[in-house]
DRENPA-3360 file (N, C-alpha, C; in nm, 2 decimals, always signed):
BEGIN
1 = MNTQGKQQ = +28.21/+18.09/+28.82/+28.19/+17.96/+28.75/+28.12/+17.98/+28.62 ~ +28.19/+17.93/+28.51/+28.13/+17.94/+28.38/+28.01/+17.85/+28.36 ~ +27.95/+17.87/+28.24/+27.82/+17.79/+28.21/+27.84/+17.64/+28.22 ~ +27.96/+17.60/+28.16/+27.98/+17.45/+28.16/+28.00/+17.40/+28.30 ~ +28.07/+17.48/+28.38/+28.10/+17.44/+28.52/+27.97/+17.43/+28.59 ~ +27.87/+17.52/+28.57/+27.74/+17.52/+28.64/+27.66/+17.40/+28.60 ~ +27.67/+17.36/+28.47/+27.60/+17.24/+28.42/+27.65/+17.12/+28.49 ~ +27.79/+17.11/+28.49/+27.85/+16.99/+28.56/+27.81/+16.98/+28.71;
9 = YRLKIWEI = +27.81/+17.10/+28.77/+27.77/+17.10/+28.91/+27.63/+17.05/+28.93 ~ +27.54/+17.10/+28.85/+27.40/+17.06/+28.86/+27.38/+16.91/+28.83 ~ +27.46/+16.86/+28.73/+27.46/+16.72/+28.70/+27.50/+16.64/+28.82 ~ +27.61/+16.68/+28.89/+27.66/+16.61/+29.01/+27.55/+16.61/+29.12 ~ +27.48/+16.72/+29.14/+27.38/+16.73/+29.24/+27.27/+16.63/+29.21 ~ +27.23/+16.62/+29.08/+27.13/+16.52/+29.04/+27.17/+16.38/+29.06 ~ +27.30/+16.35/+29.03/+27.36/+16.22/+29.05/+27.36/+16.18/+29.20 ~ +27.39/+16.27/+29.28/+27.39/+16.25/+29.42/+27.25/+16.22/+29.47;
17 = ALLLGVAL = +27.16/+16.31/+29.43/+27.02/+16.29/+29.47/+26.96/+16.15/+29.42 ~ +27.00/+16.11/+29.30/+26.96/+15.98/+29.25/+27.01/+15.87/+29.33 ~ +27.14/+15.88/+29.37/+27.20/+15.77/+29.45/+27.14/+15.77/+29.59 ~ +27.11/+15.88/+29.64/+27.05/+15.88/+29.77/+26.91/+15.82/+29.77 ~ +26.84/+15.85/+29.66/+26.70/+15.79/+29.64/+26.71/+15.64/+29.63 ~ +26.81/+15.59/+29.55/+26.82/+15.45/+29.54/+26.86/+15.38/+29.67 ~ +26.95/+15.45/+29.75/+26.98/+15.40/+29.88/+26.86/+15.39/+29.97 ~ +26.78/+15.50/+29.97/+26.66/+15.50/+30.06/+26.56/+15.39/+30.02;
25 = CLLSGAGA = +26.55/+15.37/+29.89/+26.46/+15.27/+29.84/+26.51/+15.13/+29.88 ~ +26.64/+15.11/+29.87/+26.69/+14.98/+29.92/+26.67/+14.95/+30.07 ~ +26.69/+15.06/+30.15/+26.67/+15.05/+30.29/+26.53/+15.03/+30.32 ~ +26.44/+15.10/+30.26/+26.30/+15.09/+30.28/+26.24/+14.96/+30.24 ~ +26.30/+14.91/+30.12/+26.25/+14.78/+30.07/+26.29/+14.67/+30.16 ~ +26.42/+14.67/+30.21/+26.47/+14.57/+30.31/+26.38/+14.57/+30.43 ~ +26.35/+14.69/+30.48/+26.27/+14.70/+30.60/+26.13/+14.64/+30.58 ~ +26.07/+14.68/+30.47/+25.93/+14.63/+30.43/+25.93/+14.48/+30.42;
33 = IQTQQELS = +26.03/+14.42/+30.35/+26.04/+14.28/+30.34/+26.05/+14.21/+30.47 ~ +26.13/+14.26/+30.56/+26.15/+14.20/+30.69/+26.02/+14.21/+30.77 ~ +25.95/+14.32/+30.76/+25.82/+14.34/+30.83/+25.72/+14.23/+30.78 ~ +25.71/+14.21/+30.64/+25.62/+14.11/+30.59/+25.66/+13.97/+30.64 ~ +25.78/+13.94/+30.64/+25.83/+13.81/+30.68/+25.79/+13.79/+30.83 ~ +25.81/+13.89/+30.91/+25.78/+13.88/+31.05/+25.63/+13.86/+31.07 ~ +25.55/+13.93/+30.99/+25.40/+13.91/+31.00/+25.36/+13.77/+30.95 ~ +25.42/+13.72/+30.84/+25.39/+13.59/+30.79/+25.42/+13.48/+30.89;
41 = DKVVRLHV = +25.52/+13.50/+30.97/+25.55/+13.40/+31.07/+25.45/+13.39/+31.19 ~ +25.36/+13.48/+31.19/+25.26/+13.49/+31.30/+25.11/+13.46/+31.25 ~ +25.10/+13.43/+31.12/+24.97/+13.43/+31.06/+24.94/+13.30/+30.98 ~ +24.82/+13.25/+30.99/+24.77/+13.15/+30.90/+24.65/+13.20/+30.83 ~ +24.65/+13.20/+30.70/+24.54/+13.25/+30.62/+24.45/+13.14/+30.57 ~ +24.32/+13.17/+30.55/+24.23/+13.08/+30.49/+24.20/+13.12/+30.35 ~ +24.21/+13.02/+30.26/+24.20/+13.04/+30.12/+24.10/+12.94/+30.06 ~ +23.98/+12.99/+30.02/+23.88/+12.90/+29.96/+23.86/+12.93/+29.82;
49 = LANSDSQE = +23.88/+12.82/+29.73/+23.87/+12.84/+29.59/+23.75/+12.77/+29.53 ~ +23.66/+12.85/+29.46/+23.54/+12.80/+29.41/+23.57/+12.71/+29.29 ~ +23.47/+12.62/+29.25/+23.49/+12.54/+29.14/+23.49/+12.62/+29.01 ~ +23.41/+12.73/+29.00/+23.40/+12.81/+28.88/+23.35/+12.95/+28.93 ~ +23.33/+13.04/+28.83/+23.28/+13.17/+28.86/+23.13/+13.18/+28.84 ~ +23.06/+13.07/+28.82/+22.91/+13.07/+28.81/+22.85/+13.12/+28.94 ~ +22.74/+13.18/+28.93/+22.67/+13.23/+29.05/+22.65/+13.12/+29.16 ~ +22.61/+13.00/+29.11/+22.59/+12.89/+29.20/+22.72/+12.84/+29.27;
57 = DQALKLQV = +22.83/+12.83/+29.19/+22.95/+12.79/+29.25/+23.01/+12.89/+29.35 ~ +22.99/+13.02/+29.32/+23.03/+13.12/+29.41/+22.95/+13.12/+29.54 ~ +22.82/+13.10/+29.53/+22.74/+13.09/+29.65/+22.78/+12.97/+29.73 ~ +22.81/+12.86/+29.67/+22.85/+12.74/+29.74/+22.98/+12.76/+29.81 ~ +23.07/+12.83/+29.74/+23.20/+12.86/+29.81/+23.19/+12.93/+29.94 ~ +23.09/+13.02/+29.95/+23.07/+13.10/+30.07/+23.01/+13.01/+30.18 ~ +22.93/+12.91/+30.14/+22.88/+12.82/+30.24/+22.99/+12.73/+30.30 ~ +23.07/+12.68/+30.21/+23.19/+12.60/+30.25/+23.28/+12.69/+30.34;
65 = RDAVLNRA = +23.30/+12.81/+30.30/+23.38/+12.90/+30.38/+23.33/+12.91/+30.52 ~ +23.20/+12.93/+30.54/+23.14/+12.95/+30.67/+23.17/+12.83/+30.76 ~ +23.15/+12.71/+30.70/+23.16/+12.59/+30.78/+23.31/+12.56/+30.82 ~ +23.40/+12.58/+30.72/+23.54/+12.56/+30.75/+23.59/+12.66/+30.85 ~ +23.55/+12.79/+30.83/+23.60/+12.90/+30.92/+23.55/+12.87/+31.06 ~ +23.43/+12.84/+31.08/+23.37/+12.81/+31.21/+23.45/+12.70/+31.28 ~ +23.47/+12.59/+31.21/+23.54/+12.48/+31.27/+23.69/+12.51/+31.30 ~ +23.75/+12.58/+31.21/+23.90/+12.61/+31.23/+23.91/+12.71/+31.35;
73 = ETLLTQSS = +23.83/+12.80/+31.36/+23.84/+12.90/+31.47/+23.81/+12.83/+31.61 ~ +23.72/+12.73/+31.60/+23.69/+12.65/+31.72/+23.81/+12.57/+31.76 ~ +23.88/+12.51/+31.66/+24.00/+12.43/+31.69/+24.11/+12.51/+31.74 ~ +24.12/+12.63/+31.70/+24.23/+12.72/+31.73/+24.21/+12.81/+31.85 ~ +24.10/+12.79/+31.92/+24.06/+12.88/+32.03/+24.18/+12.89/+32.13 ~ +24.25/+12.78/+32.16/+24.35/+12.79/+32.27/+24.49/+12.81/+32.21 ~ +24.50/+12.82/+32.08/+24.64/+12.84/+32.02/+24.69/+12.97/+32.05 ~ +24.82/+12.97/+32.09/+24.89/+13.10/+32.12/+25.00/+13.14/+32.03;
81 = SRSEAEGI = +25.03/+13.05/+31.93/+25.13/+13.08/+31.83/+25.10/+13.02/+31.69 ~ +25.16/+13.07/+31.59/+25.14/+13.01/+31.46/+25.18/+12.87/+31.45 ~ +25.29/+12.83/+31.51/+25.34/+12.69/+31.50/+25.24/+12.60/+31.57 ~ +25.18/+12.64/+31.68/+25.08/+12.56/+31.74/+24.96/+12.55/+31.66 ~ +24.91/+12.66/+31.60/+24.80/+12.66/+31.51/+24.82/+12.57/+31.39 ~ +24.94/+12.58/+31.33/+24.98/+12.49/+31.22/+24.97/+12.34/+31.25 ~ +25.02/+12.31/+31.37/+25.01/+12.17/+31.41/+24.87/+12.11/+31.42 ~ +24.78/+12.20/+31.47/+24.64/+12.16/+31.49/+24.58/+12.14/+31.35;
89 = LRGQLLEF = +24.60/+12.24/+31.27/+24.53/+12.24/+31.13/+24.58/+12.13/+31.05 ~ +24.71/+12.10/+31.05/+24.77/+12.00/+30.97/+24.71/+11.86/+31.01 ~ +24.68/+11.84/+31.13/+24.62/+11.72/+31.18/+24.48/+11.70/+31.15 ~ +24.41/+11.81/+31.10/+24.27/+11.81/+31.07/+24.23/+11.83/+30.93 ~ +24.33/+11.81/+30.83/+24.30/+11.84/+30.69/+24.19/+11.74/+30.64 ~ +24.19/+11.62/+30.68/+24.09/+11.52/+30.63/+23.95/+11.56/+30.68 ~ +23.95/+11.61/+30.81/+23.82/+11.66/+30.86/+23.77/+11.77/+30.79 ~ +23.86/+11.87/+30.75/+23.81/+11.98/+30.67/+23.76/+11.94/+30.53;
97 = ERLAENVI = +23.82/+11.84/+30.47/+23.77/+11.79/+30.35/+23.63/+11.73/+30.36 ~ +23.61/+11.64/+30.46/+23.48/+11.58/+30.49/+23.38/+11.69/+30.52 ~ +23.41/+11.79/+30.60/+23.32/+11.89/+30.63/+23.27/+11.97/+30.51 ~ +23.37/+12.01/+30.43/+23.33/+12.08/+30.30/+23.25/+12.00/+30.21 ~ +23.29/+11.87/+30.20/+23.21/+11.78/+30.11/+23.07/+11.76/+30.16 ~ +23.05/+11.75/+30.29/+22.92/+11.74/+30.34/+22.83/+11.86/+30.31 ~ +22.89/+11.98/+30.32/+22.81/+12.10/+30.28/+22.78/+12.10/+30.13 ~ +22.87/+12.05/+30.05/+22.85/+12.05/+29.91/+22.74/+11.95/+29.87;
105 = REQGYDYQ = +22.74/+11.83/+29.94/+22.64/+11.73/+29.91/+22.50/+11.78/+29.95 ~ +22.50/+11.84/+30.06/+22.37/+11.90/+30.11/+22.31/+11.99/+30.02 ~ +22.39/+12.06/+29.94/+22.34/+12.16/+29.84/+22.32/+12.09/+29.70 ~ +22.34/+11.96/+29.69/+22.31/+11.89/+29.57/+22.42/+11.88/+29.47 ~ +22.54/+11.91/+29.51/+22.66/+11.90/+29.42/+22.74/+11.78/+29.46 ~ +22.83/+11.74/+29.37/+22.92/+11.63/+29.40/+23.07/+11.66/+29.38 ~ +23.10/+11.79/+29.39/+23.24/+11.83/+29.38/+23.33/+11.76/+29.49 ~ +23.45/+11.72/+29.45/+23.55/+11.67/+29.54/+23.62/+11.79/+29.60;
113 = VTAQLQGT = +23.67/+11.77/+29.72/+23.74/+11.88/+29.79/+23.88/+11.84/+29.83 ~ +23.98/+11.93/+29.82/+24.11/+11.90/+29.86/+24.15/+12.01/+29.97 ~ +24.20/+11.97/+30.08/+24.24/+12.06/+30.19/+24.39/+12.05/+30.20 ~ +24.46/+12.17/+30.19/+24.60/+12.18/+30.20/+24.64/+12.28/+30.30 ~ +24.76/+12.26/+30.35/+24.82/+12.37/+30.44/+24.96/+12.39/+30.38 ~ +24.98/+12.51/+30.31/+25.10/+12.53/+30.24/+25.13/+12.68/+30.23 ~ +25.26/+12.71/+30.20/+25.29/+12.85/+30.17/+25.22/+12.90/+30.04 ~ +25.16/+13.02/+30.04/+25.09/+13.07/+29.93/+25.11/+13.21/+29.91;
121 = EFPTREYE = +25.13/+13.26/+29.78/+25.15/+13.40/+29.75/+25.02/+13.47/+29.76 ~ +25.02/+13.59/+29.82/+24.90/+13.67/+29.83/+24.93/+13.81/+29.79 ~ +24.84/+13.88/+29.73/+24.86/+14.03/+29.70/+24.83/+14.10/+29.83 ~ +24.86/+14.23/+29.83/+24.81/+14.32/+29.94/+24.66/+14.31/+29.95 ~ +24.61/+14.29/+30.07/+24.47/+14.26/+30.09/+24.41/+14.34/+30.20 ~ +24.31/+14.42/+30.18/+24.24/+14.49/+30.28/+24.12/+14.42/+30.33 ~ +24.11/+14.41/+30.47/+24.00/+14.34/+30.53/+23.93/+14.44/+30.62 ~ +23.83/+14.40/+30.69/+23.76/+14.49/+30.78/+23.84/+14.52/+30.90;
129 = GFTLPAGE = +23.90/+14.64/+30.90/+23.98/+14.68/+31.02/+24.13/+14.66/+31.01 ~ +24.18/+14.59/+30.90/+24.32/+14.57/+30.89/+24.36/+14.54/+30.75 ~ +24.49/+14.54/+30.72/+24.54/+14.51/+30.59/+24.67/+14.43/+30.61 ~ +24.69/+14.33/+30.52/+24.82/+14.25/+30.52/+24.89/+14.28/+30.39 ~ +25.02/+14.30/+30.40/+25.10/+14.33/+30.28/+25.12/+14.21/+30.19 ~ +25.15/+14.23/+30.07/+25.17/+14.12/+29.97/+25.29/+14.03/+30.02 ~ +25.29/+13.90/+29.98/+25.40/+13.81/+30.02/+25.35/+13.67/+30.03 ~ +25.43/+13.59/+30.08/+25.40/+13.44/+30.10/+25.36/+13.42/+30.24;
137 = YLALRILI = +25.24/+13.35/+30.26/+25.19/+13.32/+30.39/+25.15/+13.17/+30.40 ~ +25.16/+13.12/+30.52/+25.10/+12.98/+30.53/+24.95/+12.99/+30.52 ~ +24.89/+12.90/+30.44/+24.75/+12.91/+30.42/+24.68/+12.78/+30.43 ~ +24.56/+12.78/+30.49/+24.47/+12.66/+30.48/+24.39/+12.68/+30.36 ~ +24.42/+12.59/+30.26/+24.36/+12.61/+30.13/+24.25/+12.50/+30.11 ~ +24.13/+12.55/+30.07/+24.02/+12.45/+30.04/+23.99/+12.47/+29.90 ~ +24.02/+12.36/+29.82/+24.00/+12.36/+29.67/+23.87/+12.28/+29.64 ~ +23.77/+12.35/+29.58/+23.65/+12.29/+29.55/+23.64/+12.26/+29.40;
145 = GAAEGQNW = +23.62/+12.13/+29.37/+23.61/+12.08/+29.24/+23.74/+12.12/+29.16 ~ +23.72/+12.19/+29.04/+23.83/+12.23/+28.96/+23.91/+12.35/+29.01 ~ +23.85/+12.41/+29.11/+23.92/+12.53/+29.18/+23.96/+12.64/+29.08 ~ +23.87/+12.67/+28.99/+23.90/+12.76/+28.88/+23.82/+12.89/+28.89 ~ +23.75/+12.91/+29.00/+23.67/+13.03/+29.02/+23.73/+13.13/+29.11 ~ +23.67/+13.24/+29.13/+23.73/+13.35/+29.21/+23.73/+13.29/+29.36 ~ +23.84/+13.33/+29.43/+23.86/+13.28/+29.56/+23.83/+13.37/+29.67 ~ +23.83/+13.33/+29.79/+23.80/+13.41/+29.91/+23.92/+13.38/+30.01;
153 = WCVVFPPL = +23.97/+13.49/+30.07/+24.07/+13.46/+30.17/+24.06/+13.56/+30.29 ~ +24.11/+13.51/+30.40/+24.11/+13.60/+30.52/+24.22/+13.54/+30.61 ~ +24.21/+13.57/+30.74/+24.31/+13.52/+30.84/+24.24/+13.44/+30.94 ~ +24.28/+13.31/+30.95/+24.21/+13.22/+31.05/+24.29/+13.22/+31.18 ~ +24.42/+13.25/+31.17/+24.50/+13.26/+31.30/+24.59/+13.38/+31.28 ~ +24.59/+13.48/+31.38/+24.49/+13.49/+31.48/+24.35/+13.51/+31.42 ~ +24.24/+13.49/+31.50/+24.10/+13.49/+31.45/+24.06/+13.63/+31.40 ~ +24.11/+13.68/+31.29/+24.08/+13.81/+31.25/+23.97/+13.81/+31.14;
161 = CTAVSAEV = +23.93/+13.70/+31.09/+23.83/+13.69/+30.99/+23.69/+13.74/+31.04 ~ +23.66/+13.70/+31.16/+23.53/+13.73/+31.22/+23.54/+13.84/+31.33 ~ +23.66/+13.89/+31.35/+23.67/+14.00/+31.45/+23.63/+14.13/+31.40 ~ +23.55/+14.21/+31.48/+23.51/+14.34/+31.43/+23.64/+14.43/+31.44 ~ +23.63/+14.54/+31.38/+23.75/+14.63/+31.37/+23.81/+14.66/+31.51 ~ +23.73/+14.69/+31.61/+23.77/+14.72/+31.74/+23.85/+14.61/+31.81 ~ +23.82/+14.48/+31.77/+23.88/+14.37/+31.83/+24.01/+14.33/+31.77 ~ +24.04/+14.38/+31.65/+24.16/+14.33/+31.57/+24.29/+14.36/+31.65;
169 = PASALAAG = +24.31/+14.47/+31.71/+24.44/+14.49/+31.78/+24.46/+14.39/+31.90 ~ +24.35/+14.37/+31.98/+24.36/+14.28/+32.09/+24.39/+14.14/+32.04 ~ +24.32/+14.09/+31.94/+24.34/+13.96/+31.88/+24.48/+13.94/+31.83 ~ +24.53/+14.04/+31.76/+24.67/+14.04/+31.71/+24.78/+14.04/+31.82 ~ +24.76/+14.12/+31.92/+24.85/+14.12/+32.03/+24.85/+13.99/+32.10 ~ +24.74/+13.93/+32.12/+24.73/+13.80/+32.19/+24.80/+13.69/+32.11 ~ +24.81/+13.71/+31.98/+24.88/+13.60/+31.90/+25.03/+13.63/+31.89 ~ +25.08/+13.73/+31.95/+25.22/+13.76/+31.95/+25.27/+13.87/+31.86;
177 = FTEDEVRL = +25.17/+13.95/+31.80/+25.21/+14.06/+31.72/+25.27/+14.17/+31.82 ~ +25.37/+14.24/+31.77/+25.42/+14.36/+31.84/+25.33/+14.48/+31.82 ~ +25.34/+14.58/+31.91/+25.26/+14.69/+31.89/+25.28/+14.77/+31.76 ~ +25.41/+14.76/+31.71/+25.44/+14.83/+31.58/+25.37/+14.75/+31.47 ~ +25.37/+14.62/+31.48/+25.30/+14.54/+31.37/+25.15/+14.57/+31.37 ~ +25.10/+14.58/+31.49/+24.95/+14.61/+31.50/+24.92/+14.75/+31.44 ~ +25.01/+14.84/+31.47/+24.99/+14.98/+31.41/+25.00/+14.97/+31.26 ~ +25.09/+14.89/+31.21/+25.11/+14.88/+31.06/+24.99/+14.82/+30.99;
185 = ITEEDGGY = +24.94/+14.71/+31.04/+24.83/+14.65/+30.97/+24.70/+14.72/+30.99 ~ +24.68/+14.80/+31.10/+24.56/+14.87/+31.12/+24.57/+15.02/+31.07 ~ +24.68/+15.05/+30.99/+24.69/+15.18/+30.93/+24.72/+15.29/+31.03 ~ +24.76/+15.26/+31.15/+24.79/+15.37/+31.24/+24.93/+15.41/+31.23 ~ +25.01/+15.33/+31.16/+25.15/+15.37/+31.13/+25.15/+15.47/+31.02 ~ +25.22/+15.59/+31.05/+25.22/+15.69/+30.95/+25.29/+15.66/+30.82 ~ +25.38/+15.56/+30.82/+25.44/+15.52/+30.69/+25.38/+15.40/+30.63 ~ +25.26/+15.37/+30.67/+25.19/+15.25/+30.63/+25.18/+15.23/+30.47;
193 = VLKLKTLE = +25.13/+15.34/+30.41/+25.10/+15.33/+30.26/+25.24/+15.31/+30.19 ~ +25.34/+15.39/+30.23/+25.47/+15.38/+30.17/+25.53/+15.25/+30.18 ~ +25.52/+15.19/+30.30/+25.58/+15.06/+30.33/+25.51/+14.95/+30.24 ~ +25.38/+14.96/+30.23/+25.31/+14.86/+30.15/+25.34/+14.87/+30.00 ~ +25.35/+15.00/+29.95/+25.38/+15.02/+29.81/+25.52/+14.97/+29.78 ~ +25.61/+15.00/+29.88/+25.75/+14.96/+29.86/+25.76/+14.80/+29.86 ~ +25.69/+14.74/+29.94/+25.69/+14.59/+29.95/+25.63/+14.54/+29.82 ~ +25.52/+14.59/+29.77/+25.47/+14.55/+29.64/+25.57/+14.56/+29.53;
201 = FWEQLRKA = +25.64/+14.67/+29.53/+25.75/+14.69/+29.43/+25.85/+14.58/+29.43 ~ +25.90/+14.55/+29.55/+26.00/+14.45/+29.57/+25.95/+14.31/+29.53 ~ +25.82/+14.29/+29.57/+25.76/+14.16/+29.53/+25.76/+14.14/+29.38 ~ +25.73/+14.25/+29.31/+25.72/+14.24/+29.16/+25.86/+14.22/+29.10 ~ +25.96/+14.29/+29.16/+26.10/+14.26/+29.12/+26.14/+14.12/+29.14 ~ +26.11/+14.07/+29.26/+26.15/+13.93/+29.29/+26.09/+13.83/+29.19 ~ +25.96/+13.85/+29.16/+25.89/+13.76/+29.07/+25.95/+13.77/+28.93 ~ +25.99/+13.89/+28.89/+26.05/+13.92/+28.76/+26.18/+13.85/+28.74;
209 = WN = +26.26/+13.84/+28.85/+26.39/+13.77/+28.84/+26.38/+13.62/+28.86 ~ +26.27/+13.57/+28.91/+26.26/+13.42/+28.94/+26.22/+13.35/+28.81;
% end
């Protein structure tokens, strides 16, 4: 084989490798997106937005968070599915507003509060004992005042916000997670990092095209 032939052969090898890489990326991306969607169908997140980034408003946010989280987890004690949890939370939005406003008044502020239950975009987020991939999740959102400060989020259903690391798998399984999904979010899945990075890549592409 002459020099030109060798160069063409090497070029074809690189083309084939590139095509295989693209195909693997597509398959991995599709699988990661499906995994995120399946997880989002089983989760309700809590999202508390502070009035501002001032030290006082950030401290107030945490006090509101504690009150709302405690009440939400009490309400959802007997919930066995996300749809059931959603129904309960949706019927209590006014109660969450009053609860948050009472905390705020007790601290000497007069901020108004809006409680919402809606689909919300989240980045990949690491918590104590588990991680959720980027994507859209149903969220109980508590907006304090102008809601322009740093926010706080976690998972209110299943009750993973207050679960210690050792309790996360049992809580997730009780809420309908599969064993594979539990392994994924608790980093026991060997392909965990690759799957999350792939999903982040696809989320960025989706946002760029929208």
